C-alpha positions, 0 to 999 in steps of 0.5 A, a space after each residue: 815322835 817320842 817324849 821322854 818326860 822327867 818328873 821333879 820339882 823346879 828350882 835350886 832348892 830341890 835340884 839335888 833332892 831324891 824327888 829329882 831323879 826324873 830331872 837328873 836323868 834328863 839332864 844326863 840325856 841332854 848331856 848324851 844327845 848327840 850320842 842318841 842315834 835314831 831318826 826319830 825325833 825325840 823331845 826331852 821335858 823337865 816341866 816347870 810343874 811341882 811333882 805333885 802337879 805333873 800332870 798339867 804339864 804332861 797334857 799340855 806337852 801331848 796336845 802341843 806334840 800330838 803325841 800318843 801316850 804309848 810314845 810319852 815316857 815319864 821318868 820318876 823316882 820310887 821309894 817303894 823300889 830299894 835304891 837304884 832298882 830300875 823298873 820300866 812298864 809299858 803302863 800300870 798304876 800310879 803306885 800311890 806316887 802323886 806325881 803319876 796320879 796327877 798325870 793319870 788324872 789330866 791325861 786320862 788314862 794309865 796307858 803310858 809308859 813310866 820308868 821307875 828309879 827306886 830311892 828307897 827304902 823310905 825313911 820316916 816322914 815321906 815328904 821329908 825323905 823325898 825332899 831331902 838329897 842323896 848323901 852317901 847314896 850319889 854312887 849308886 844313884 848315879 849308876 842308876 841315872 845312867 842305866 835309865 839312860 840306856 833303857 830310854 835311848 832302848 825305848 827310843 830306838 827299839 820301842 817300849 817292848 824291847 826296852 822292857 827286856 833291856 838288861 844292858 850292862 851295868 855302867 
């Protein structure tokens, strides 16, 4: 079983913000679910906790589904990456992302895959920036979401090692 866990803030107020890219990826995957041809069971999660408390939900999900952290893919925004850039890693640090900090603290390991989607460069105050909506960047972020979905499908069907090397075709 694989879990894809998109980080974001619940509620209509945050729906279109930069911090909710993880939720947008989950929504896109749900709309494409019939196209994911895999014998493996996949659970797509949009936690109801706010970004900075993502670890609470992550721990519950891992326990509920009895999934190893290496089968738990976290999808997250990253203002340290240029807009639209995507980075998939098998494990690593939080890179200063408070949602990833929370997950690492609550599940007790850094050994879980994470897919970061660039929303940067940071302009002004970090909190104001991540809670602001996309404007003229929408076409770029939409392409990134499409590519992220392709990478996640590779993770589900072929595993993390192949997905990390996935180049795919830009949608």
